[in-house]
KOLTI-128586 format. One record per residue: residue in one letter; x, y, z of N, C-alpha, C in turn. Coordinates in steps of 0.2 Angstrom, whole numbers, plus 5000, padded with zeros to 4 digits. Layout:
N
residuo n_u n_v n_w ca_u ca_v ca_w c_u c_v c_w
A X Y Z X Y Z X Y Z
...
//
This chain:
365
residuo n_u n_v n_w ca_u ca_v ca_w c_u c_v c_w
M 5102 5890 5677 5107 5889 5671 5109 5882 5673
A 5112 5881 5664 5117 5873 5662 5125 5874 5663
G 5128 5868 5661 5131 5870 5664 5133 5865 5655
V 5143 5866 5653 5144 5864 5646 5149 5860 5649
Y 5148 5856 5647 5155 5848 5647 5164 5847 5640
I 5167 5849 5640 5170 5846 5634 5175 5844 5633
S 5175 5836 5630 5179 5832 5633 5184 5830 5629
Y 5193 5831 5628 5198 5832 5626 5202 5825 5628
P 5201 5821 5624 5206 5812 5628 5212 5813 5629
F 5217 5817 5624 5223 5815 5622 5227 5814 5626
C 5235 5814 5629 5239 5814 5634 5247 5816 5631
S 5252 5816 5634 5258 5817 5631 5261 5807 5634
Q 5257 5806 5638 5261 5805 5645 5253 5798 5648
K 5252 5791 5646 5245 5789 5650 5248 5786 5656
C 5244 5791 5662 5246 5790 5669 5246 5783 5673
S 5249 5779 5675 5248 5772 5680 5242 5773 5682
F 5238 5774 5687 5233 5777 5690 5226 5778 5684
C 5228 5782 5678 5223 5784 5675 5215 5779 5673
N 5210 5782 5673 5202 5774 5673 5199 5777 5666
F 5199 5784 5665 5199 5786 5659 5200 5785 5652
A 5194 5788 5647 5195 5785 5641 5200 5789 5639
S 5205 5788 5642 5212 5794 5638 5214 5793 5638
G 5224 5797 5635 5228 5793 5635 5232 5795 5626
V 5237 5791 5626 5243 5793 5621 5240 5793 5613
F 5237 5794 5607 5237 5791 5602 5237 5796 5596
P 5238 5793 5588 5241 5796 5582 5238 5805 5582
R 5244 5808 5581 5243 5814 5579 5237 5813 5574
E 5237 5807 5569 5231 5811 5563 5222 5810 5567
L 5223 5805 5573 5219 5804 5574 5215 5811 5579
Q 5223 5816 5583 5217 5821 5586 5214 5825 5580
I 5220 5826 5576 5216 5829 5572 5212 5831 5568
E 5210 5822 5568 5201 5822 5566 5196 5824 5572
Y 5201 5821 5578 5196 5823 5584 5193 5831 5581
E 5199 5836 5583 5198 5840 5583 5191 5845 5580
K 5194 5840 5573 5187 5842 5569 5179 5840 5572
A 5180 5834 5573 5172 5833 5573 5169 5837 5583
L 5173 5840 5586 5173 5841 5591 5170 5849 5590
L 5174 5853 5586 5171 5858 5585 5163 5858 5579
A 5166 5853 5576 5158 5851 5572 5150 5853 5579
E 5152 5845 5581 5149 5845 5585 5148 5849 5592
V 5149 5853 5592 5153 5859 5597 5142 5867 5590
R 5146 5865 5584 5144 5868 5580 5134 5868 5581
R 5135 5863 5579 5130 5858 5577 5125 5859 5582
H 5127 5860 5586 5120 5859 5596 5117 5868 5593
K 5112 5864 5595 5105 5871 5593 5106 5873 5602
W 5105 5879 5602 5107 5883 5605 5099 5885 5608
D 5094 5881 5614 5089 5887 5614 5094 5888 5624
W 5097 5887 5625 5100 5891 5630 5107 5895 5632
K 5108 5897 5636 5114 5902 5639 5117 5898 5642
P 5123 5895 5642 5126 5891 5649 5130 5895 5651
D 5129 5894 5658 5135 5900 5663 5141 5895 5668
T 5141 5888 5663 5149 5887 5666 5151 5884 5661
I 5159 5882 5660 5159 5876 5657 5167 5875 5657
Y 5166 5866 5658 5172 5862 5660 5174 5860 5656
L 5183 5860 5654 5187 5857 5649 5190 5850 5651
G 5189 5842 5652 5193 5840 5655 5193 5835 5649
G 5197 5833 5653 5202 5825 5647 5203 5820 5651
G 5212 5815 5649 5216 5821 5645 5219 5827 5648
T 5222 5828 5644 5223 5837 5643 5224 5841 5638
P 5219 5845 5641 5217 5849 5637 5222 5855 5635
S 5225 5856 5639 5227 5859 5643 5234 5860 5636
H 5235 5853 5634 5238 5854 5629 5233 5855 5618
M 5228 5857 5623 5224 5860 5613 5226 5867 5612
D 5227 5866 5606 5228 5872 5601 5226 5876 5603
P 5228 5883 5606 5222 5890 5607 5220 5890 5601
A 5220 5888 5595 5217 5894 5590 5210 5888 5590
L 5211 5883 5593 5207 5878 5591 5202 5877 5597
L 5207 5881 5605 5200 5885 5612 5197 5889 5607
H 5202 5895 5607 5197 5901 5605 5193 5897 5600
R 5191 5894 5597 5182 5894 5591 5182 5892 5593
L 5184 5886 5598 5176 5882 5604 5174 5885 5607
L 5179 5890 5609 5175 5895 5616 5169 5897 5612
H 5171 5900 5606 5169 5907 5602 5161 5906 5601
S 5159 5899 5598 5156 5894 5596 5150 5893 5602
I 5154 5895 5607 5146 5895 5614 5146 5900 5614
P 5136 5902 5617 5134 5908 5621 5135 5908 5627
G 5133 5914 5629 5134 5916 5637 5141 5918 5641
R 5144 5925 5634 5152 5923 5638 5147 5930 5641
P 5150 5935 5648 5156 5932 5649 5153 5924 5655
W 5154 5920 5656 5155 5914 5656 5155 5915 5666
R 5153 5911 5668 5154 5915 5678 5157 5910 5683
E 5160 5905 5674 5166 5898 5682 5165 5896 5672
A 5173 5895 5671 5173 5893 5665 5183 5890 5668
T 5183 5882 5667 5190 5879 5669 5188 5874 5664
I 5198 5876 5666 5202 5869 5660 5209 5864 5665
E 5207 5859 5665 5213 5855 5666 5217 5856 5663
A 5224 5854 5667 5233 5858 5665 5235 5851 5665
A 5242 5850 5665 5246 5846 5666 5251 5850 5671
P 5255 5851 5674 5259 5856 5677 5266 5855 5674
G 5269 5860 5671 5273 5858 5667 5274 5863 5658
S 5265 5861 5659 5262 5861 5653 5263 5869 5649
L 5264 5873 5657 5260 5881 5651 5265 5886 5653
T 5266 5892 5648 5268 5896 5646 5265 5901 5649
Q 5268 5908 5648 5266 5914 5648 5260 5916 5644
E 5263 5917 5637 5260 5913 5633 5254 5912 5633
L 5251 5904 5633 5247 5898 5634 5240 5905 5638
A 5242 5903 5644 5238 5906 5649 5234 5916 5647
D 5241 5919 5646 5235 5925 5641 5231 5925 5638
H 5232 5916 5633 5228 5915 5628 5221 5913 5632
W 5221 5908 5636 5217 5902 5641 5210 5913 5643
R 5214 5916 5649 5211 5923 5649 5206 5925 5643
E 5212 5928 5638 5208 5931 5633 5202 5927 5631
S 5200 5917 5631 5196 5919 5629 5189 5914 5633
G 5192 5917 5639 5186 5917 5641 5189 5912 5646
I 5193 5908 5649 5193 5904 5656 5195 5907 5660
N 5195 5907 5665 5194 5908 5672 5198 5905 5677
R 5194 5899 5678 5199 5894 5683 5204 5888 5680
V 5210 5887 5683 5214 5881 5680 5215 5876 5686
S 5211 5869 5683 5216 5865 5687 5219 5860 5687
L 5224 5863 5690 5229 5857 5690 5230 5850 5693
G 5233 5846 5686 5232 5837 5690 5239 5838 5691
V 5240 5838 5700 5247 5837 5700 5247 5829 5706
Q 5241 5827 5710 5246 5822 5713 5247 5821 5717
S 5252 5826 5717 5257 5823 5723 5262 5830 5720
F 5266 5827 5727 5269 5835 5726 5278 5832 5728
V 5275 5822 5730 5284 5821 5730 5287 5819 5725
T 5293 5818 5726 5296 5815 5715 5296 5809 5716
D 5296 5803 5722 5298 5797 5722 5292 5793 5721
E 5285 5800 5723 5276 5796 5721 5276 5799 5714
L 5282 5803 5710 5278 5805 5705 5280 5801 5699
R 5287 5798 5702 5289 5795 5695 5288 5789 5694
Q 5283 5786 5702 5281 5782 5700 5275 5782 5697
M 5272 5786 5695 5265 5787 5693 5265 5787 5684
G 5274 5791 5682 5275 5791 5679 5274 5798 5676
R 5275 5802 5680 5275 5809 5679 5280 5814 5680
K 5281 5820 5676 5287 5822 5674 5287 5830 5680
H 5283 5831 5680 5281 5837 5686 5286 5838 5691
T 5288 5842 5694 5291 5841 5702 5286 5847 5705
A 5286 5847 5714 5283 5852 5716 5287 5860 5717
D 5290 5861 5711 5294 5868 5708 5290 5869 5703
T 5286 5864 5699 5282 5866 5694 5279 5868 5694
V 5277 5863 5699 5267 5867 5702 5269 5875 5703
A 5274 5877 5708 5275 5882 5711 5275 5891 5705
A 5278 5886 5700 5281 5889 5695 5273 5892 5694
D 5270 5888 5691 5263 5886 5688 5258 5893 5690
C 5258 5891 5698 5254 5895 5701 5255 5900 5701
A 5262 5903 5700 5266 5910 5701 5262 5912 5692
L 5264 5909 5687 5262 5911 5681 5255 5914 5683
L 5249 5909 5682 5244 5910 5682 5239 5914 5686
R 5242 5914 5692 5241 5923 5697 5244 5930 5691
G 5249 5928 5687 5250 5934 5686 5247 5936 5679
A 5245 5931 5680 5238 5931 5674 5235 5934 5673
G 5233 5938 5680 5228 5936 5682 5220 5932 5684
M 5223 5924 5683 5219 5918 5687 5220 5917 5694
E 5217 5917 5696 5219 5915 5706 5214 5911 5706
N 5210 5909 5703 5203 5902 5706 5210 5896 5705
L 5213 5894 5706 5215 5888 5705 5215 5882 5710
N 5211 5878 5707 5212 5869 5712 5219 5862 5708
I 5219 5862 5715 5222 5857 5713 5222 5852 5715
D 5222 5845 5710 5223 5838 5714 5228 5835 5715
L 5224 5831 5722 5230 5828 5723 5226 5819 5725
I 5230 5814 5726 5226 5807 5727 5229 5805 5733
A 5228 5802 5739 5228 5797 5744 5227 5791 5742
G 5232 5787 5742 5233 5782 5743 5238 5779 5736
L 5242 5782 5736 5246 5779 5729 5252 5775 5734
P 5254 5772 5728 5262 5770 5729 5268 5771 5736
G 5271 5766 5738 5275 5770 5742 5272 5776 5747
Q 5265 5779 5747 5262 5784 5751 5262 5783 5757
T 5267 5789 5762 5266 5786 5768 5264 5793 5774
A 5264 5794 5778 5262 5798 5784 5265 5804 5782
E 5271 5800 5783 5279 5807 5779 5277 5812 5774
S 5276 5807 5766 5276 5811 5759 5268 5814 5761
W 5264 5809 5762 5257 5815 5762 5257 5822 5765
S 5261 5823 5771 5261 5827 5777 5263 5834 5770
E 5272 5831 5768 5275 5835 5762 5272 5838 5754
S 5264 5837 5758 5260 5837 5751 5256 5841 5751
L 5252 5840 5759 5253 5846 5762 5254 5855 5763
D 5261 5852 5765 5265 5857 5769 5262 5863 5760
W 5265 5860 5753 5264 5863 5750 5255 5868 5749
I 5253 5862 5749 5248 5865 5746 5244 5872 5749
E 5246 5872 5758 5248 5877 5766 5253 5880 5757
R 5261 5882 5755 5261 5887 5755 5261 5889 5748
L 5255 5886 5742 5256 5890 5736 5248 5893 5740
E 5242 5890 5743 5236 5894 5748 5231 5895 5737
P 5229 5889 5736 5225 5886 5731 5217 5890 5735
P 5212 5890 5733 5207 5892 5736 5203 5884 5734
H 5206 5882 5730 5200 5874 5731 5208 5866 5729
I 5204 5864 5732 5208 5856 5732 5205 5850 5728
S 5207 5845 5727 5202 5842 5726 5205 5835 5729
I 5206 5828 5732 5205 5825 5735 5203 5816 5733
Y 5205 5814 5730 5205 5807 5727 5209 5803 5729
I 5202 5794 5734 5207 5791 5735 5210 5784 5729
F 5211 5783 5727 5214 5780 5722 5210 5774 5724
E 5206 5772 5719 5203 5765 5720 5206 5759 5714
I 5206 5756 5717 5205 5749 5711 5201 5745 5707
D 5202 5747 5702 5197 5745 5697 5202 5740 5690
E 5200 5740 5686 5202 5737 5679 5206 5740 5674
D 5202 5748 5673 5203 5753 5671 5208 5757 5670
S 5212 5754 5674 5218 5757 5676 5224 5754 5675
R 5230 5757 5670 5235 5749 5672 5237 5749 5677
L 5236 5751 5686 5240 5751 5691 5233 5748 5691
G 5228 5748 5692 5222 5744 5698 5225 5736 5693
L 5223 5736 5688 5223 5732 5680 5229 5725 5684
E 5236 5730 5686 5242 5724 5690 5238 5724 5695
V 5237 5730 5702 5237 5727 5709 5231 5719 5707
V 5225 5720 5702 5219 5715 5702 5223 5709 5700
N 5225 5709 5695 5231 5704 5694 5238 5700 5698
G 5238 5704 5705 5243 5700 5709 5250 5700 5706
G 5251 5706 5701 5256 5708 5701 5261 5712 5706
L 5266 5719 5700 5271 5720 5706 5274 5728 5703
R 5272 5729 5694 5274 5734 5690 5268 5738 5694
Y 5272 5748 5689 5269 5751 5692 5266 5754 5702
G 5271 5749 5706 5273 5749 5712 5265 5744 5715
A 5261 5742 5712 5254 5740 5714 5260 5735 5719
G 5264 5732 5723 5265 5729 5729 5266 5734 5733
K 5266 5739 5732 5270 5744 5739 5263 5750 5740
L 5256 5748 5740 5251 5753 5741 5248 5754 5748
P 5248 5758 5752 5247 5759 5757 5242 5754 5757
S 5239 5753 5766 5233 5751 5766 5229 5756 5767
D 5222 5751 5766 5215 5752 5769 5217 5759 5774
E 5219 5756 5779 5218 5760 5786 5224 5766 5784
L 5229 5764 5780 5230 5773 5781 5229 5776 5774
T 5226 5773 5770 5226 5778 5768 5216 5782 5770
T 5216 5781 5772 5209 5784 5776 5213 5786 5783
E 5217 5784 5786 5220 5791 5790 5223 5797 5785
L 5227 5794 5781 5229 5802 5774 5225 5808 5775
Y 5220 5805 5771 5211 5808 5768 5211 5811 5775
E 5211 5810 5781 5207 5813 5786 5212 5817 5787
T 5217 5816 5789 5223 5821 5792 5220 5829 5784
A 5221 5827 5781 5220 5833 5772 5213 5837 5776
V 5207 5832 5777 5201 5836 5780 5203 5841 5785
D 5205 5838 5791 5211 5843 5797 5213 5847 5795
R 5219 5846 5791 5224 5852 5790 5220 5857 5783
L 5218 5857 5780 5213 5861 5777 5208 5864 5779
A 5203 5861 5786 5201 5865 5788 5204 5869 5792
A 5212 5869 5796 5215 5876 5798 5216 5875 5797
L 5218 5878 5788 5220 5885 5782 5213 5887 5781
G 5208 5886 5783 5199 5888 5783 5196 5886 5772
I 5200 5881 5772 5198 5879 5769 5193 5871 5769
E 5189 5873 5770 5180 5866 5770 5179 5864 5765
R 5177 5855 5768 5176 5850 5764 5168 5853 5766
Y 5169 5854 5756 5159 5853 5753 5157 5850 5749
E 5161 5846 5748 5158 5836 5744 5165 5833 5747
I 5163 5826 5746 5166 5819 5746 5175 5821 5746
S 5175 5824 5738 5183 5824 5734 5184 5832 5736
N 5179 5837 5737 5182 5843 5736 5178 5850 5741
F 5188 5852 5744 5184 5859 5747 5186 5863 5744
A 5185 5867 5748 5186 5877 5747 5187 5882 5752
E 5192 5888 5749 5188 5893 5755 5180 5895 5753
P 5180 5900 5754 5171 5901 5756 5169 5904 5747
G 5164 5901 5747 5165 5907 5738 5168 5902 5734
M 5171 5899 5735 5175 5898 5729 5177 5889 5727
E 5169 5885 5731 5168 5880 5728 5168 5878 5720
S 5167 5875 5717 5168 5874 5710 5159 5874 5705
L 5159 5880 5702 5153 5880 5699 5149 5877 5696
H 5153 5873 5694 5152 5867 5687 5153 5860 5690
N 5155 5860 5693 5153 5854 5696 5149 5850 5702
L 5144 5858 5704 5141 5859 5707 5133 5854 5705
K 5133 5858 5698 5127 5857 5693 5128 5849 5692
Y 5132 5844 5694 5129 5836 5694 5131 5836 5703
W 5130 5838 5708 5127 5835 5713 5121 5839 5715
K 5120 5844 5711 5115 5847 5713 5110 5844 5707
L 5109 5840 5702 5105 5835 5698 5101 5842 5693
E 5108 5848 5692 5104 5851 5685 5108 5850 5680
P 5103 5854 5674 5107 5850 5667 5115 5853 5662
Y 5117 5849 5662 5124 5849 5659 5125 5849 5651
A 5129 5849 5646 5126 5847 5641 5135 5844 5639
G 5138 5838 5636 5142 5837 5635 5145 5837 5629
F 5149 5837 5628 5153 5837 5618 5160 5832 5617
G 5160 5829 5616 5165 5825 5614 5165 5818 5617
A 5172 5813 5616 5171 5806 5615 5171 5807 5623
D 5165 5801 5626 5166 5798 5632 5161 5805 5635
A 5160 5810 5633 5156 5812 5636 5148 5813 5636
H 5146 5817 5645 5140 5813 5646 5135 5820 5644
S 5128 5820 5645 5123 5826 5646 5116 5822 5650
F 5115 5830 5655 5108 5829 5657 5104 5833 5656
D 5100 5832 5653 5093 5838 5653 5087 5839 5655
G 5087 5834 5663 5084 5835 5668 5081 5830 5667
E 5078 5827 5664 5073 5820 5661 5078 5813 5661
N 5084 5815 5658 5088 5808 5655 5094 5810 5653
R 5099 5805 5655 5104 5802 5651 5108 5801 5646
I 5113 5806 5645 5113 5806 5636 5120 5806 5636
S 5121 5800 5635 5129 5797 5633 5135 5798 5625
N 5139 5801 5624 5141 5798 5620 5146 5793 5620
V 5146 5788 5612 5151 5786 5611 5158 5785 5615
E 5164 5782 5619 5167 5779 5623 5172 5785 5619
T 5172 5779 5613 5180 5780 5613 5184 5785 5608
A 5187 5790 5605 5190 5794 5600 5191 5791 5594
L 5190 5785 5596 5193 5781 5588 5181 5783 5585
E 5179 5778 5588 5175 5777 5585 5171 5786 5587
Y 5173 5791 5590 5170 5796 5588 5172 5798 5585
V 5177 5800 5580 5181 5804 5574 5176 5796 5568
N 5175 5792 5568 5172 5787 5564 5166 5788 5562
R 5162 5790 5567 5154 5793 5567 5154 5797 5564
W 5159 5807 5565 5158 5811 5562 5161 5810 5555
R 5164 5806 5553 5168 5803 5544 5160 5799 5542
E 5157 5798 5546 5149 5791 5543 5145 5799 5541
G 5146 5804 5542 5139 5809 5543 5134 5809 5551
R 5138 5803 5555 5135 5802 5560 5135 5805 5566
G 5129 5805 5570 5133 5809 5576 5133 5804 5583
P 5135 5805 5589 5139 5803 5593 5134 5801 5600
L 5128 5802 5597 5125 5799 5602 5127 5790 5605
N 5129 5787 5608 5128 5783 5612 5122 5778 5615
D 5122 5780 5619 5113 5780 5622 5110 5785 5626
T 5102 5784 5627 5100 5790 5631 5095 5789 5638
T 5095 5786 5641 5093 5782 5647 5087 5792 5652
P 5081 5784 5654 5078 5788 5660 5082 5792 5666
A 5082 5797 5667 5084 5797 5675 5080 5796 5681
C 5084 5794 5686 5078 5792 5692 5078 5797 5699
P 5074 5805 5696 5077 5808 5703 5073 5808 5709
G 5071 5802 5712 5072 5804 5719 5077 5798 5718
E 5081 5792 5715 5086 5790 5720 5091 5789 5716
E 5094 5795 5712 5099 5802 5709 5100 5806 5715
R 5096 5809 5720 5097 5815 5726 5099 5810 5727
F 5101 5804 5732 5100 5800 5738 5107 5800 5733
F 5108 5797 5727 5117 5793 5726 5122 5802 5726
V 5119 5804 5723 5123 5812 5721 5123 5820 5726
G 5117 5820 5728 5116 5825 5731 5121 5822 5739
L 5119 5818 5744 5122 5820 5749 5129 5819 5748
R 5133 5816 5740 5141 5820 5742 5141 5825 5745
L 5135 5830 5743 5137 5838 5745 5138 5836 5755
L 5142 5838 5757 5142 5840 5766 5136 5842 5770
S 5131 5848 5765 5128 5853 5768 5120 5846 5768
G 5120 5841 5763 5114 5837 5761 5109 5838 5760
I 5104 5834 5758 5098 5834 5754 5095 5835 5761
Q 5089 5837 5755 5081 5841 5760 5079 5836 5754
P 5076 5828 5759 5067 5823 5755 5060 5827 5757
T 5060 5824 5747 5050 5826 5752 5048 5823 5755
T 5044 5824 5757 5039 5820 5761 5039 5813 5758
D 5035 5812 5753 5037 5805 5749 5043 5801 5751
E 5048 5805 5750 5053 5800 5751 5058 5799 5758
W 5056 5806 5761 5055 5800 5769 5053 5793 5769
R 5045 5795 5767 5042 5790 5771 5045 5783 5765
K 5049 5783 5760 5048 5776 5756 5056 5774 5757
Y 5061 5781 5761 5067 5777 5763 5068 5778 5773
A 5061 5777 5775 5060 5778 5779 5066 5770 5785
E 5067 5766 5783 5069 5762 5784 5076 5761 5781
P 5078 5763 5776 5089 5761 5781 5091 5771 5783
I 5086 5776 5782 5089 5784 5784 5088 5782 5792
Q 5084 5778 5794 5083 5775 5802 5091 5772 5805
R 5090 5767 5799 5097 5765 5801 5103 5765 5802
F 5102 5771 5796 5113 5774 5795 5111 5778 5800
V 5107 5782 5801 5104 5789 5810 5108 5784 5815
D 5106 5777 5817 5107 5775 5823 5116 5771 5821
S 5115 5770 5818 5124 5766 5817 5130 5772 5817
G 5124 5780 5815 5129 5785 5817 5135 5788 5809
L 5129 5785 5804 5133 5787 5795 5131 5794 5794
L 5123 5792 5797 5118 5803 5793 5117 5803 5800
E 5113 5807 5799 5113 5813 5803 5108 5815 5798
R 5100 5822 5802 5096 5823 5802 5095 5829 5805
D 5095 5836 5804 5094 5841 5806 5087 5845 5801
G 5081 5845 5805 5075 5845 5803 5072 5841 5798
T 5075 5847 5790 5072 5843 5786 5081 5840 5782
V 5085 5844 5783 5092 5842 5778 5094 5832 5781
L 5095 5830 5776 5098 5823 5780 5105 5823 5777
K 5112 5820 5782 5118 5824 5780 5120 5818 5781
L 5129 5817 5778 5131 5810 5780 5137 5816 5786
T 5137 5809 5791 5142 5811 5795 5148 5810 5792
R 5154 5814 5800 5161 5811 5796 5163 5804 5793
R 5160 5802 5799 5159 5792 5798 5159 5791 5791
G 5155 5794 5790 5150 5793 5784 5150 5795 5778
V 5156 5800 5778 5161 5801 5773 5161 5793 5771
L 5168 5791 5775 5170 5786 5777 5167 5779 5773
L 5163 5778 5773 5158 5776 5772 5153 5774 5767
S 5155 5779 5761 5147 5783 5756 5144 5777 5754
N 5149 5775 5748 5146 5767 5742 5140 5766 5748
E 5145 5761 5756 5140 5759 5759 5130 5760 5762
V 5133 5769 5761 5127 5770 5761 5122 5771 5755
F 5126 5775 5751 5123 5775 5745 5118 5769 5743
Q 5123 5765 5739 5120 5759 5736 5114 5757 5740
E 5112 5759 5747 5105 5757 5749 5099 5760 5746
F 5102 5765 5742 5097 5768 5739 5096 5769 5730
V 5099 5765 5731 5099 5763 5723 5095 5756 5721
H 5091 5757 5717 5085 5754 5715 5080 5752 5725
S 5080 5755 5726 5076 5755 5732 5068 5756 5733
//
């Protein structure tokens, strides 16, 4: 079964760590974008019924409930096995949660990033740990138990003690799914660009060392495992049976259709991308043109190693793949980064930490 991704790139603020094509835009652009998005969804030829939906951003929890209702009622397959919406802590109300449930949403991903006030303020976030606790209680009261909380390891000023505080809150709130991302330095975020340029804004001078960031991540792996929350993908942890069904499609190379600015699709043979910015997306719609930006053939063998190995369960290479990649596979097995379990190949615990080094060996090999 295929999935659906809907991009809503509008936020009330642009966080310093964010490297997505999202941000604070004029209200007029947001109104036009919503019209264009609804038109793209309704124009789609539904020759299939999706079983998962994911609304990402940006901050789709800021989407007008009436628009969300129209969007979701334009997509076949109700009730979906999983329908996720990303939400900013502090933006929820009982009325909104009830509307989400009635519209078919059954999973909420909270962009918490940290439970420590100083770290949140450094990023420009306004919520507190108590805000997140109140949101979790509200959502559960509305009948939505399937919750995810995002955390970031490697934020400015983060220490082993402050990270432990965030993990204490995870233990207290008991979400069934956790995503833990390691902050990456790149020029697509304000913080990353500041680090690249040697500046000090946004706490760029207070980033923890790579060694400490690795220690924070490994601490989370152990603490979550002790709670019965197992790592099933490099950045994702869940109670048994609570894995993200939609995101698993990406890692298992299953098809999905993307709608909105900077959305991507995969039909099993081709990778398809929409134009990146909200403005260009709207301009295309105004001109009566589609949002398609690029289509490239997929490389199933190469992608299986690059994407599939992110899953801790590993992949089952074909006979040809074992032969084609024999040299790098054996080298990584010998160095303790990969392990072979019968016909299955997977990352070791150490291999997870050096996964990019492993993956690049299978790109254009």
